[in-house]
PyMOL Python script that loads the backbone (N, CA, C, O; Angstrom):
from pymol import cmd

cmd.read_pdbstr("""\
ATOM      1  N   MET A   1       0.856  -1.169   0.000  1.00  0.00           N
ATOM      2  CA  MET A   1       0.000   0.000   0.000  1.00  0.00           C
ATOM      3  C   MET A   1       0.896   1.225   0.000  1.00  0.00           C
ATOM      4  O   MET A   1       1.689   1.415   0.922  1.00  0.00           O
ATOM      5  N   SER A   2       0.778   2.044  -1.011  1.00  0.00           N
ATOM      6  CA  SER A   2       1.575   3.258  -1.024  1.00  0.00           C
ATOM      7  C   SER A   2       0.757   4.391  -1.616  1.00  0.00           C
ATOM      8  O   SER A   2      -0.200   4.172  -2.358  1.00  0.00           O
ATOM      9  N   SER A   3       1.145   5.571  -1.281  1.00  0.00           N
ATOM     10  CA  SER A   3       0.425   6.738  -1.743  1.00  0.00           C
ATOM     11  C   SER A   3       1.381   7.923  -1.701  1.00  0.00           C
ATOM     12  O   SER A   3       2.309   7.955  -0.893  1.00  0.00           O
ATOM     13  N   ALA A   4       1.151   8.881  -2.565  1.00  0.00           N
ATOM     14  CA  ALA A   4       1.984  10.068  -2.569  1.00  0.00           C
ATOM     15  C   ALA A   4       1.816  10.848  -1.266  1.00  0.00           C
ATOM     16  O   ALA A   4       2.688  11.634  -0.896  1.00  0.00           O
ATOM     17  N   LEU A   5       0.714  10.637  -0.581  1.00  0.00           N
ATOM     18  CA  LEU A   5       0.454  11.361   0.657  1.00  0.00           C
ATOM     19  C   LEU A   5       1.154  10.741   1.861  1.00  0.00           C
ATOM     20  O   LEU A   5       1.218  11.359   2.924  1.00  0.00           O
ATOM     21  N   ASN A   6       1.671   9.548   1.709  1.00  0.00           N
ATOM     22  CA  ASN A   6       2.318   8.857   2.818  1.00  0.00           C
ATOM     23  C   ASN A   6       3.837   8.897   2.667  1.00  0.00           C
ATOM     24  O   ASN A   6       4.369   8.682   1.578  1.00  0.00           O
ATOM     25  N   SER A   7       4.518   9.171   3.762  1.00  0.00           N
ATOM     26  CA  SER A   7       5.976   9.144   3.753  1.00  0.00           C
ATOM     27  C   SER A   7       6.418   7.680   3.713  1.00  0.00           C
ATOM     28  O   SER A   7       5.620   6.795   4.021  1.00  0.00           O
ATOM     29  N   PRO A   8       7.663   7.409   3.343  1.00  0.00           N
ATOM     30  CA  PRO A   8       8.143   6.019   3.347  1.00  0.00           C
ATOM     31  C   PRO A   8       7.985   5.347   4.720  1.00  0.00           C
ATOM     32  O   PRO A   8       7.696   4.153   4.795  1.00  0.00           O
ATOM     33  N   GLN A   9       8.171   6.100   5.784  1.00  0.00           N
ATOM     34  CA  GLN A   9       8.017   5.539   7.131  1.00  0.00           C
ATOM     35  C   GLN A   9       6.564   5.144   7.383  1.00  0.00           C
ATOM     36  O   GLN A   9       6.304   4.086   7.957  1.00  0.00           O
ATOM     37  N   GLN A  10       5.617   5.977   6.963  1.00  0.00           N
ATOM     38  CA  GLN A  10       4.198   5.658   7.138  1.00  0.00           C
ATOM     39  C   GLN A  10       3.817   4.418   6.342  1.00  0.00           C
ATOM     40  O   GLN A  10       3.091   3.557   6.840  1.00  0.00           O
ATOM     41  N   VAL A  11       4.302   4.323   5.113  1.00  0.00           N
ATOM     42  CA  VAL A  11       4.015   3.158   4.279  1.00  0.00           C
ATOM     43  C   VAL A  11       4.550   1.899   4.946  1.00  0.00           C
ATOM     44  O   VAL A  11       3.883   0.864   4.957  1.00  0.00           O
ATOM     45  N   LYS A  12       5.756   1.987   5.504  1.00  0.00           N
ATOM     46  CA  LYS A  12       6.366   0.849   6.186  1.00  0.00           C
ATOM     47  C   LYS A  12       5.522   0.428   7.394  1.00  0.00           C
ATOM     48  O   LYS A  12       5.295  -0.764   7.604  1.00  0.00           O
ATOM     49  N   GLU A  13       5.061   1.393   8.184  1.00  0.00           N
ATOM     50  CA  GLU A  13       4.236   1.097   9.366  1.00  0.00           C
ATOM     51  C   GLU A  13       2.899   0.486   8.973  1.00  0.00           C
ATOM     52  O   GLU A  13       2.443  -0.473   9.596  1.00  0.00           O
ATOM     53  N   ILE A  14       2.270   1.039   7.940  1.00  0.00           N
ATOM     54  CA  ILE A  14       0.979   0.525   7.470  1.00  0.00           C
ATOM     55  C   ILE A  14       1.144  -0.895   6.934  1.00  0.00           C
ATOM     56  O   ILE A  14       0.331  -1.769   7.238  1.00  0.00           O
ATOM     57  N   ASN A  15       2.181  -1.130   6.145  1.00  0.00           N
ATOM     58  CA  ASN A  15       2.409  -2.472   5.598  1.00  0.00           C
ATOM     59  C   ASN A  15       2.687  -3.486   6.699  1.00  0.00           C
ATOM     60  O   ASN A  15       2.237  -4.628   6.614  1.00  0.00           O
ATOM     61  N   ALA A  16       3.421  -3.086   7.729  1.00  0.00           N
ATOM     62  CA  ALA A  16       3.699  -3.984   8.853  1.00  0.00           C
ATOM     63  C   ALA A  16       2.400  -4.343   9.579  1.00  0.00           C
ATOM     64  O   ALA A  16       2.208  -5.491   9.980  1.00  0.00           O
ATOM     65  N   LEU A  17       1.521  -3.373   9.746  1.00  0.00           N
ATOM     66  CA  LEU A  17       0.230  -3.613  10.394  1.00  0.00           C
ATOM     67  C   LEU A  17      -0.635  -4.542   9.546  1.00  0.00           C
ATOM     68  O   LEU A  17      -1.275  -5.451  10.075  1.00  0.00           O
ATOM     69  N   ILE A  18      -0.657  -4.318   8.239  1.00  0.00           N
ATOM     70  CA  ILE A  18      -1.423  -5.174   7.326  1.00  0.00           C
ATOM     71  C   ILE A  18      -0.911  -6.616   7.405  1.00  0.00           C
ATOM     72  O   ILE A  18      -1.698  -7.562   7.451  1.00  0.00           O
ATOM     73  N   GLU A  19       0.399  -6.769   7.422  1.00  0.00           N
ATOM     74  CA  GLU A  19       1.004  -8.106   7.496  1.00  0.00           C
ATOM     75  C   GLU A  19       0.610  -8.807   8.804  1.00  0.00           C
ATOM     76  O   GLU A  19       0.304 -10.000   8.807  1.00  0.00           O
ATOM     77  N   GLN A  20       0.622  -8.072   9.890  1.00  0.00           N
ATOM     78  CA  GLN A  20       0.251  -8.615  11.205  1.00  0.00           C
ATOM     79  C   GLN A  20      -1.214  -9.074  11.209  1.00  0.00           C
ATOM     80  O   GLN A  20      -1.532 -10.141  11.732  1.00  0.00           O
ATOM     81  N   ILE A  21      -2.091  -8.269  10.627  1.00  0.00           N
ATOM     82  CA  ILE A  21      -3.520  -8.607  10.586  1.00  0.00           C
ATOM     83  C   ILE A  21      -3.753  -9.813   9.680  1.00  0.00           C
ATOM     84  O   ILE A  21      -4.547 -10.693  10.015  1.00  0.00           O
ATOM     85  N   GLU A  22      -3.065  -9.865   8.528  1.00  0.00           N
ATOM     86  CA  GLU A  22      -3.233 -10.982   7.598  1.00  0.00           C
ATOM     87  C   GLU A  22      -2.905 -12.324   8.248  1.00  0.00           C
ATOM     88  O   GLU A  22      -3.536 -13.333   7.933  1.00  0.00           O
ATOM     89  N   LYS A  23      -1.923 -12.346   9.155  1.00  0.00           N
ATOM     90  CA  LYS A  23      -1.548 -13.582   9.833  1.00  0.00           C
ATOM     91  C   LYS A  23      -2.667 -14.089  10.745  1.00  0.00           C
ATOM     92  O   LYS A  23      -2.771 -15.292  10.983  1.00  0.00           O
ATOM     93  N   ALA A  24      -3.493 -13.195  11.250  1.00  0.00           N
ATOM     94  CA  ALA A  24      -4.560 -13.573  12.182  1.00  0.00           C
ATOM     95  C   ALA A  24      -5.904 -13.815  11.486  1.00  0.00           C
ATOM     96  O   ALA A  24      -6.864 -14.246  12.125  1.00  0.00           O
ATOM     97  N   LEU A  25      -5.975 -13.541  10.193  1.00  0.00           N
ATOM     98  CA  LEU A  25      -7.237 -13.653   9.460  1.00  0.00           C
ATOM     99  C   LEU A  25      -7.716 -15.098   9.333  1.00  0.00           C
ATOM    100  O   LEU A  25      -6.932 -16.018   9.101  1.00  0.00           O
ATOM    101  N   LYS A  26      -9.013 -15.262   9.489  1.00  0.00           N
ATOM    102  CA  LYS A  26      -9.661 -16.546   9.242  1.00  0.00           C
ATOM    103  C   LYS A  26     -10.885 -16.271   8.372  1.00  0.00           C
ATOM    104  O   LYS A  26     -11.431 -15.168   8.411  1.00  0.00           O
ATOM    105  N   PRO A  27     -11.320 -17.252   7.591  1.00  0.00           N
ATOM    106  CA  PRO A  27     -12.484 -17.037   6.722  1.00  0.00           C
ATOM    107  C   PRO A  27     -13.710 -16.587   7.520  1.00  0.00           C
ATOM    108  O   PRO A  27     -13.974 -17.074   8.620  1.00  0.00           O
ATOM    109  N   GLY A  28     -14.439 -15.656   6.940  1.00  0.00           N
ATOM    110  CA  GLY A  28     -15.684 -15.199   7.550  1.00  0.00           C
ATOM    111  C   GLY A  28     -15.536 -14.107   8.594  1.00  0.00           C
ATOM    112  O   GLY A  28     -16.524 -13.696   9.202  1.00  0.00           O
ATOM    113  N   MET A  29     -14.320 -13.632   8.810  1.00  0.00           N
ATOM    114  CA  MET A  29     -14.115 -12.577   9.808  1.00  0.00           C
ATOM    115  C   MET A  29     -14.546 -11.221   9.269  1.00  0.00           C
ATOM    116  O   MET A  29     -14.593 -10.998   8.059  1.00  0.00           O
ATOM    117  N   GLU A  30     -14.860 -10.320  10.197  1.00  0.00           N
ATOM    118  CA  GLU A  30     -15.161  -8.927   9.879  1.00  0.00           C
ATOM    119  C   GLU A  30     -14.012  -8.078  10.399  1.00  0.00           C
ATOM    120  O   GLU A  30     -13.312  -8.467  11.334  1.00  0.00           O
ATOM    121  N   ILE A  31     -13.823  -6.910   9.783  1.00  0.00           N
ATOM    122  CA  ILE A  31     -12.774  -5.998  10.228  1.00  0.00           C
ATOM    123  C   ILE A  31     -13.383  -4.639  10.498  1.00  0.00           C
ATOM    124  O   ILE A  31     -14.389  -4.261   9.897  1.00  0.00           O
ATOM    125  N   GLY A  32     -12.769  -3.920  11.401  1.00  0.00           N
ATOM    126  CA  GLY A  32     -13.211  -2.570  11.708  1.00  0.00           C
ATOM    127  C   GLY A  32     -12.215  -1.902  12.628  1.00  0.00           C
ATOM    128  O   GLY A  32     -11.233  -2.511  13.052  1.00  0.00           O
ATOM    129  N   ALA A  33     -12.474  -0.657  12.930  1.00  0.00           N
ATOM    130  CA  ALA A  33     -11.644   0.091  13.874  1.00  0.00           C
ATOM    131  C   ALA A  33     -12.556   0.622  14.969  1.00  0.00           C
ATOM    132  O   ALA A  33     -13.624   1.173  14.701  1.00  0.00           O
ATOM    133  N   GLN A  34     -12.118   0.447  16.194  1.00  0.00           N
ATOM    134  CA  GLN A  34     -12.920   0.876  17.338  1.00  0.00           C
ATOM    135  C   GLN A  34     -12.017   0.901  18.566  1.00  0.00           C
ATOM    136  O   GLN A  34     -10.994   0.217  18.598  1.00  0.00           O
ATOM    137  N   SER A  35     -12.375   1.658  19.539  1.00  0.00           N
ATOM    138  CA  SER A  35     -11.628   1.722  20.784  1.00  0.00           C
ATOM    139  C   SER A  35     -11.692   0.386  21.510  1.00  0.00           C
ATOM    140  O   SER A  35     -12.749  -0.242  21.579  1.00  0.00           O
ATOM    141  N   LYS A  36     -10.555  -0.045  22.052  1.00  0.00           N
ATOM    142  CA  LYS A  36     -10.501  -1.301  22.810  1.00  0.00           C
ATOM    143  C   LYS A  36     -11.414  -1.247  24.027  1.00  0.00           C
ATOM    144  O   LYS A  36     -11.907  -2.282  24.475  1.00  0.00           O
ATOM    145  N   ALA A  37     -11.644  -0.069  24.559  1.00  0.00           N
ATOM    146  CA  ALA A  37     -12.483   0.077  25.742  1.00  0.00           C
ATOM    147  C   ALA A  37     -13.969   0.003  25.405  1.00  0.00           C
ATOM    148  O   ALA A  37     -14.773  -0.407  26.242  1.00  0.00           O
ATOM    149  N   ILE A  38     -14.335   0.389  24.208  1.00  0.00           N
ATOM    150  CA  ILE A  38     -15.755   0.479  23.839  1.00  0.00           C
ATOM    151  C   ILE A  38     -16.279  -0.790  23.176  1.00  0.00           C
ATOM    152  O   ILE A  38     -17.404  -1.204  23.457  1.00  0.00           O
ATOM    153  N   LEU A  39     -15.495  -1.417  22.304  1.00  0.00           N
ATOM    154  CA  LEU A  39     -15.995  -2.553  21.528  1.00  0.00           C
ATOM    155  C   LEU A  39     -16.559  -3.697  22.369  1.00  0.00           C
ATOM    156  O   LEU A  39     -17.640  -4.187  22.042  1.00  0.00           O
ATOM    157  N   PRO A  40     -15.893  -4.150  23.430  1.00  0.00           N
ATOM    158  CA  PRO A  40     -16.474  -5.264  24.199  1.00  0.00           C
ATOM    159  C   PRO A  40     -17.885  -4.974  24.720  1.00  0.00           C
ATOM    160  O   PRO A  40     -18.740  -5.859  24.714  1.00  0.00           O
ATOM    161  N   SER A  41     -18.128  -3.751  25.167  1.00  0.00           N
ATOM    162  CA  SER A  41     -19.476  -3.424  25.656  1.00  0.00           C
ATOM    163  C   SER A  41     -20.481  -3.354  24.509  1.00  0.00           C
ATOM    164  O   SER A  41     -21.653  -3.678  24.699  1.00  0.00           O
ATOM    165  N   LEU A  42     -20.043  -2.937  23.324  1.00  0.00           N
ATOM    166  CA  LEU A  42     -20.938  -2.940  22.156  1.00  0.00           C
ATOM    167  C   LEU A  42     -21.332  -4.371  21.787  1.00  0.00           C
ATOM    168  O   LEU A  42     -22.486  -4.636  21.449  1.00  0.00           O
ATOM    169  N   LEU A  43     -20.374  -5.282  21.855  1.00  0.00           N
ATOM    170  CA  LEU A  43     -20.661  -6.681  21.532  1.00  0.00           C
ATOM    171  C   LEU A  43     -21.656  -7.272  22.534  1.00  0.00           C
ATOM    172  O   LEU A  43     -22.585  -7.977  22.140  1.00  0.00           O
ATOM    173  N   VAL A  44     -21.468  -6.991  23.815  1.00  0.00           N
ATOM    174  CA  VAL A  44     -22.387  -7.491  24.844  1.00  0.00           C
ATOM    175  C   VAL A  44     -23.778  -6.901  24.633  1.00  0.00           C
ATOM    176  O   VAL A  44     -24.775  -7.620  24.698  1.00  0.00           O
ATOM    177  N   ALA A  45     -23.849  -5.603  24.383  1.00  0.00           N
ATOM    178  CA  ALA A  45     -25.138  -4.937  24.197  1.00  0.00           C
ATOM    179  C   ALA A  45     -25.891  -5.486  22.990  1.00  0.00           C
ATOM    180  O   ALA A  45     -27.122  -5.504  22.977  1.00  0.00           O
ATOM    181  N   ASN A  46     -25.154  -5.933  21.976  1.00  0.00           N
ATOM    182  CA  ASN A  46     -25.777  -6.484  20.771  1.00  0.00           C
ATOM    183  C   ASN A  46     -25.877  -8.009  20.810  1.00  0.00           C
ATOM    184  O   ASN A  46     -26.194  -8.642  19.804  1.00  0.00           O
ATOM    185  N   LYS A  47     -25.606  -8.591  21.976  1.00  0.00           N
ATOM    186  CA  LYS A  47     -25.697 -10.035  22.186  1.00  0.00           C
ATOM    187  C   LYS A  47     -24.869 -10.822  21.167  1.00  0.00           C
ATOM    188  O   LYS A  47     -25.314 -11.837  20.631  1.00  0.00           O
ATOM    189  N   ILE A  48     -23.660 -10.329  20.917  1.00  0.00           N
ATOM    190  CA  ILE A  48     -22.735 -11.003  20.006  1.00  0.00           C
ATOM    191  C   ILE A  48     -21.683 -11.687  20.857  1.00  0.00           C
ATOM    192  O   ILE A  48     -20.946 -11.043  21.603  1.00  0.00           O
ATOM    193  N   ASP A  49     -21.628 -13.003  20.730  1.00  0.00           N
ATOM    194  CA  ASP A  49     -20.730 -13.794  21.568  1.00  0.00           C
ATOM    195  C   ASP A  49     -19.442 -14.122  20.824  1.00  0.00           C
ATOM    196  O   ASP A  49     -19.068 -15.287  20.695  1.00  0.00           O
ATOM    197  N   LYS A  50     -18.774 -13.092  20.339  1.00  0.00           N
ATOM    198  CA  LYS A  50     -17.494 -13.267  19.664  1.00  0.00           C
ATOM    199  C   LYS A  50     -16.448 -12.474  20.427  1.00  0.00           C
ATOM    200  O   LYS A  50     -16.751 -11.449  21.038  1.00  0.00           O
ATOM    201  N   LYS A  51     -15.225 -12.954  20.384  1.00  0.00           N
ATOM    202  CA  LYS A  51     -14.107 -12.270  21.028  1.00  0.00           C
ATOM    203  C   LYS A  51     -13.324 -11.539  19.942  1.00  0.00           C
ATOM    204  O   LYS A  51     -12.887 -12.147  18.965  1.00  0.00           O
ATOM    205  N   ALA A  52     -13.152 -10.240  20.120  1.00  0.00           N
ATOM    206  CA  ALA A  52     -12.415  -9.442  19.141  1.00  0.00           C
ATOM    207  C   ALA A  52     -10.915  -9.585  19.352  1.00  0.00           C
ATOM    208  O   ALA A  52     -10.434  -9.658  20.483  1.00  0.00           O
ATOM    209  N   LYS A  53     -10.189  -9.623  18.245  1.00  0.00           N
ATOM    210  CA  LYS A  53      -8.724  -9.606  18.295  1.00  0.00           C
ATOM    211  C   LYS A  53      -8.305  -8.202  17.876  1.00  0.00           C
ATOM    212  O   LYS A  53      -8.653  -7.735  16.791  1.00  0.00           O
ATOM    213  N   PHE A  54      -7.555  -7.535  18.751  1.00  0.00           N
ATOM    214  CA  PHE A  54      -7.190  -6.137  18.515  1.00  0.00           C
ATOM    215  C   PHE A  54      -5.755  -5.990  18.021  1.00  0.00           C
ATOM    216  O   PHE A  54      -4.864  -6.765  18.368  1.00  0.00           O
ATOM    217  N   PHE A  55      -5.570  -4.958  17.194  1.00  0.00           N
ATOM    218  CA  PHE A  55      -4.257  -4.583  16.680  1.00  0.00           C
ATOM    219  C   PHE A  55      -4.108  -3.082  16.890  1.00  0.00           C
ATOM    220  O   PHE A  55      -4.812  -2.305  16.245  1.00  0.00           O
ATOM    221  N   PRO A  56      -3.212  -2.651  17.774  1.00  0.00           N
ATOM    222  CA  PRO A  56      -3.046  -1.213  17.997  1.00  0.00           C
ATOM    223  C   PRO A  56      -2.494  -0.537  16.750  1.00  0.00           C
ATOM    224  O   PRO A  56      -1.676  -1.109  16.029  1.00  0.00           O
ATOM    225  N   CYS A  57      -2.948   0.677  16.508  1.00  0.00           N
ATOM    226  CA  CYS A  57      -2.463   1.437  15.362  1.00  0.00           C
ATOM    227  C   CYS A  57      -2.611   2.925  15.636  1.00  0.00           C
ATOM    228  O   CYS A  57      -3.275   3.336  16.587  1.00  0.00           O
ATOM    229  N   LYS A  58      -1.984   3.713  14.794  1.00  0.00           N
ATOM    230  CA  LYS A  58      -2.150   5.160  14.884  1.00  0.00           C
ATOM    231  C   LYS A  58      -3.516   5.509  14.298  1.00  0.00           C
ATOM    232  O   LYS A  58      -3.962   4.897  13.327  1.00  0.00           O
ATOM    233  N   ARG A  59      -4.165   6.491  14.895  1.00  0.00           N
ATOM    234  CA  ARG A  59      -5.510   6.883  14.450  1.00  0.00           C
ATOM    235  C   ARG A  59      -5.566   7.211  12.957  1.00  0.00           C
ATOM    236  O   ARG A  59      -6.540   6.879  12.282  1.00  0.00           O
ATOM    237  N   GLU A  60      -4.524   7.858  12.448  1.00  0.00           N
ATOM    238  CA  GLU A  60      -4.545   8.264  11.039  1.00  0.00           C
ATOM    239  C   GLU A  60      -4.384   7.086  10.079  1.00  0.00           C
ATOM    240  O   GLU A  60      -4.595   7.241   8.876  1.00  0.00           O
ATOM    241  N   TYR A  61      -4.012   5.909  10.595  1.00  0.00           N
ATOM    242  CA  TYR A  61      -3.852   4.736   9.737  1.00  0.00           C
ATOM    243  C   TYR A  61      -5.085   3.840   9.710  1.00  0.00           C
ATOM    244  O   TYR A  61      -5.244   3.057   8.774  1.00  0.00           O
ATOM    245  N   SER A  62      -5.945   3.929  10.690  1.00  0.00           N
ATOM    246  CA  SER A  62      -7.017   2.939  10.839  1.00  0.00           C
ATOM    247  C   SER A  62      -7.920   2.863   9.607  1.00  0.00           C
ATOM    248  O   SER A  62      -8.251   1.766   9.156  1.00  0.00           O
ATOM    249  N   ASP A  63      -8.320   4.002   9.061  1.00  0.00           N
ATOM    250  CA  ASP A  63      -9.221   3.982   7.906  1.00  0.00           C
ATOM    251  C   ASP A  63      -8.547   3.390   6.668  1.00  0.00           C
ATOM    252  O   ASP A  63      -9.185   2.672   5.898  1.00  0.00           O
ATOM    253  N   LYS A  64      -7.273   3.686   6.476  1.00  0.00           N
ATOM    254  CA  LYS A  64      -6.549   3.170   5.308  1.00  0.00           C
ATOM    255  C   LYS A  64      -6.408   1.650   5.382  1.00  0.00           C
ATOM    256  O   LYS A  64      -6.575   0.951   4.383  1.00  0.00           O
ATOM    257  N   VAL A  65      -6.102   1.154   6.567  1.00  0.00           N
ATOM    258  CA  VAL A  65      -5.900  -0.288   6.729  1.00  0.00           C
ATOM    259  C   VAL A  65      -7.229  -1.028   6.564  1.00  0.00           C
ATOM    260  O   VAL A  65      -7.283  -2.049   5.878  1.00  0.00           O
ATOM    261  N   VAL A  66      -8.296  -0.528   7.182  1.00  0.00           N
ATOM    262  CA  VAL A  66      -9.605  -1.166   7.051  1.00  0.00           C
ATOM    263  C   VAL A  66     -10.046  -1.133   5.585  1.00  0.00           C
ATOM    264  O   VAL A  66     -10.552  -2.130   5.069  1.00  0.00           O
ATOM    265  N   ALA A  67      -9.859  -0.007   4.920  1.00  0.00           N
ATOM    266  CA  ALA A  67     -10.235   0.106   3.502  1.00  0.00           C
ATOM    267  C   ALA A  67      -9.458  -0.906   2.650  1.00  0.00           C
ATOM    268  O   ALA A  67     -10.012  -1.489   1.718  1.00  0.00           O
ATOM    269  N   HIS A  68      -8.193  -1.109   2.968  1.00  0.00           N
ATOM    270  CA  HIS A  68      -7.386  -2.093   2.228  1.00  0.00           C
ATOM    271  C   HIS A  68      -8.015  -3.483   2.332  1.00  0.00           C
ATOM    272  O   HIS A  68      -8.164  -4.172   1.322  1.00  0.00           O
ATOM    273  N   PHE A  69      -8.378  -3.891   3.528  1.00  0.00           N
ATOM    274  CA  PHE A  69      -8.936  -5.232   3.712  1.00  0.00           C
ATOM    275  C   PHE A  69     -10.327  -5.360   3.107  1.00  0.00           C
ATOM    276  O   PHE A  69     -10.691  -6.434   2.626  1.00  0.00           O
ATOM    277  N   VAL A  70     -11.106  -4.294   3.121  1.00  0.00           N
ATOM    278  CA  VAL A  70     -12.448  -4.350   2.538  1.00  0.00           C
ATOM    279  C   VAL A  70     -12.367  -4.410   1.012  1.00  0.00           C
ATOM    280  O   VAL A  70     -13.099  -5.176   0.385  1.00  0.00           O
ATOM    281  N   THR A  71     -11.484  -3.610   0.411  1.00  0.00           N
ATOM    282  CA  THR A  71     -11.408  -3.580  -1.053  1.00  0.00           C
ATOM    283  C   THR A  71     -10.537  -4.691  -1.626  1.00  0.00           C
ATOM    284  O   THR A  71     -10.928  -5.340  -2.596  1.00  0.00           O
ATOM    285  N   GLU A  72      -9.372  -4.920  -1.048  1.00  0.00           N
ATOM    286  CA  GLU A  72      -8.434  -5.900  -1.601  1.00  0.00           C
ATOM    287  C   GLU A  72      -8.732  -7.334  -1.174  1.00  0.00           C
ATOM    288  O   GLU A  72      -8.634  -8.253  -1.987  1.00  0.00           O
ATOM    289  N   LYS A  73      -9.090  -7.531   0.073  1.00  0.00           N
ATOM    290  CA  LYS A  73      -9.291  -8.885   0.610  1.00  0.00           C
ATOM    291  C   LYS A  73     -10.767  -9.263   0.699  1.00  0.00           C
ATOM    292  O   LYS A  73     -11.105 -10.380   1.090  1.00  0.00           O
ATOM    293  N   LYS A  74     -11.638  -8.331   0.336  1.00  0.00           N
ATOM    294  CA  LYS A  74     -13.095  -8.562   0.312  1.00  0.00           C
ATOM    295  C   LYS A  74     -13.664  -8.957   1.682  1.00  0.00           C
ATOM    296  O   LYS A  74     -14.611  -9.739   1.770  1.00  0.00           O
ATOM    297  N   LEU A  75     -13.075  -8.408   2.738  1.00  0.00           N
ATOM    298  CA  LEU A  75     -13.622  -8.637   4.081  1.00  0.00           C
ATOM    299  C   LEU A  75     -14.834  -7.740   4.281  1.00  0.00           C
ATOM    300  O   LEU A  75     -14.961  -6.694   3.645  1.00  0.00           O
ATOM    301  N   THR A  76     -15.703  -8.156   5.153  1.00  0.00           N
ATOM    302  CA  THR A  76     -16.865  -7.350   5.501  1.00  0.00           C
ATOM    303  C   THR A  76     -16.442  -6.325   6.547  1.00  0.00           C
ATOM    304  O   THR A  76     -15.758  -6.654   7.516  1.00  0.00           O
ATOM    305  N   LYS A  77     -16.861  -5.074   6.334  1.00  0.00           N
ATOM    306  CA  LYS A  77     -16.585  -4.044   7.330  1.00  0.00           C
ATOM    307  C   LYS A  77     -17.626  -4.179   8.433  1.00  0.00           C
ATOM    308  O   LYS A  77     -18.826  -4.203   8.159  1.00  0.00           O
ATOM    309  N   SER A  78     -17.177  -4.264   9.657  1.00  0.00           N
ATOM    310  CA  SER A  78     -18.062  -4.435  10.801  1.00  0.00           C
ATOM    311  C   SER A  78     -18.962  -3.224  10.994  1.00  0.00           C
ATOM    312  O   SER A  78     -18.576  -2.092  10.702  1.00  0.00           O
ATOM    313  N   LYS A  79     -20.173  -3.482  11.493  1.00  0.00           N
ATOM    314  CA  LYS A  79     -21.085  -2.373  11.783  1.00  0.00           C
ATOM    315  C   LYS A  79     -20.594  -1.556  12.973  1.00  0.00           C
ATOM    316  O   LYS A  79     -21.097  -0.460  13.217  1.00  0.00           O
ATOM    317  N   PHE A  80     -19.617  -2.075  13.716  1.00  0.00           N
ATOM    318  CA  PHE A  80     -19.065  -1.364  14.866  1.00  0.00           C
ATOM    319  C   PHE A  80     -17.862  -0.499  14.496  1.00  0.00           C
ATOM    320  O   PHE A  80     -17.251   0.119  15.368  1.00  0.00           O
ATOM    321  N   HIS A  81     -17.522  -0.452  13.212  1.00  0.00           N
ATOM    322  CA  HIS A  81     -16.376   0.343  12.745  1.00  0.00           C
ATOM    323  C   HIS A  81     -16.643   1.833  12.952  1.00  0.00           C
ATOM    324  O   HIS A  81     -17.745   2.325  12.709  1.00  0.00           O
ATOM    325  N   ARG A  82     -15.614   2.532  13.401  1.00  0.00           N
ATOM    326  CA  ARG A  82     -15.642   3.987  13.522  1.00  0.00           C
ATOM    327  C   ARG A  82     -14.359   4.526  12.913  1.00  0.00           C
ATOM    328  O   ARG A  82     -13.318   3.871  12.967  1.00  0.00           O
ATOM    329  N   ASN A  83     -14.429   5.703  12.343  1.00  0.00           N
ATOM    330  CA  ASN A  83     -13.253   6.327  11.719  1.00  0.00           C
ATOM    331  C   ASN A  83     -12.256   6.811  12.772  1.00  0.00           C
ATOM    332  O   ASN A  83     -12.631   7.181  13.884  1.00  0.00           O
ATOM    333  N   ALA A  84     -10.996   6.800  12.397  1.00  0.00           N
ATOM    334  CA  ALA A  84      -9.893   7.355  13.203  1.00  0.00           C
ATOM    335  C   ALA A  84      -9.858   6.807  14.627  1.00  0.00           C
ATOM    336  O   ALA A  84      -9.953   7.564  15.593  1.00  0.00           O
ATOM    337  N   GLN A  85      -9.722   5.496  14.748  1.00  0.00           N
ATOM    338  CA  GLN A  85      -9.647   4.852  16.055  1.00  0.00           C
ATOM    339  C   GLN A  85      -8.227   4.380  16.340  1.00  0.00           C
ATOM    340  O   GLN A  85      -7.400   4.310  15.431  1.00  0.00           O
ATOM    341  N   ASP A  86      -7.946   4.059  17.588  1.00  0.00           N
ATOM    342  CA  ASP A  86      -6.596   3.664  17.976  1.00  0.00           C
ATOM    343  C   ASP A  86      -6.364   2.149  17.946  1.00  0.00           C
ATOM    344  O   ASP A  86      -5.309   1.669  18.361  1.00  0.00           O
ATOM    345  N   ALA A  87      -7.350   1.408  17.456  1.00  0.00           N
ATOM    346  CA  ALA A  87      -7.192  -0.046  17.349  1.00  0.00           C
ATOM    347  C   ALA A  87      -8.043  -0.573  16.198  1.00  0.00           C
ATOM    348  O   ALA A  87      -9.153  -0.103  15.948  1.00  0.00           O
ATOM    349  N   ILE A  88      -7.489  -1.561  15.509  1.00  0.00           N
ATOM    350  CA  ILE A  88      -8.232  -2.288  14.475  1.00  0.00           C
ATOM    351  C   ILE A  88      -8.589  -3.620  15.075  1.00  0.00           C
ATOM    352  O   ILE A  88      -7.800  -4.210  15.813  1.00  0.00           O
ATOM    353  N   PHE A  89      -9.785  -4.100  14.761  1.00  0.00           N
ATOM    354  CA  PHE A  89     -10.199  -5.387  15.329  1.00  0.00           C
ATOM    355  C   PHE A  89     -10.673  -6.335  14.262  1.00  0.00           C
ATOM    356  O   PHE A  89     -11.128  -5.924  13.194  1.00  0.00           O
ATOM    357  N   LEU A  90     -10.560  -7.624  14.568  1.00  0.00           N
ATOM    358  CA  LEU A  90     -11.127  -8.687  13.746  1.00  0.00           C
ATOM    359  C   LEU A  90     -12.175  -9.385  14.599  1.00  0.00           C
ATOM    360  O   LEU A  90     -11.945  -9.653  15.778  1.00  0.00           O
ATOM    361  N   LEU A  91     -13.309  -9.673  14.011  1.00  0.00           N
ATOM    362  CA  LEU A  91     -14.367 -10.443  14.688  1.00  0.00           C
ATOM    363  C   LEU A  91     -14.625 -11.692  13.891  1.00  0.00           C
ATOM    364  O   LEU A  91     -15.476 -12.499  14.265  1.00  0.00           O
TER     365      LEU A  91
END
""", "prot")
cmd.dss("prot")
cmd.show_as("cartoon", "prot")
cmd.util.cbc("prot")
cmd.orient("prot")
């Protein structure tokens, strides 16, 4: 993933995060970005009995990484996704 708007260091960080998430991916998972403190209570409130796997990231990277997985890997974007969050999650 590269862009004229990203410095080489940002591209390196984003690619490292993508690689880390790809290793944890399983078929049928959803991806999104949400605060680690908020997501568990959202899952309980919606009676969803899944455990989220979190990946810390910089807020400015979360939307780019989620968009990559939705467009390139055809993952479903979670309904709990929020823009500019400090963690990406897999459900």
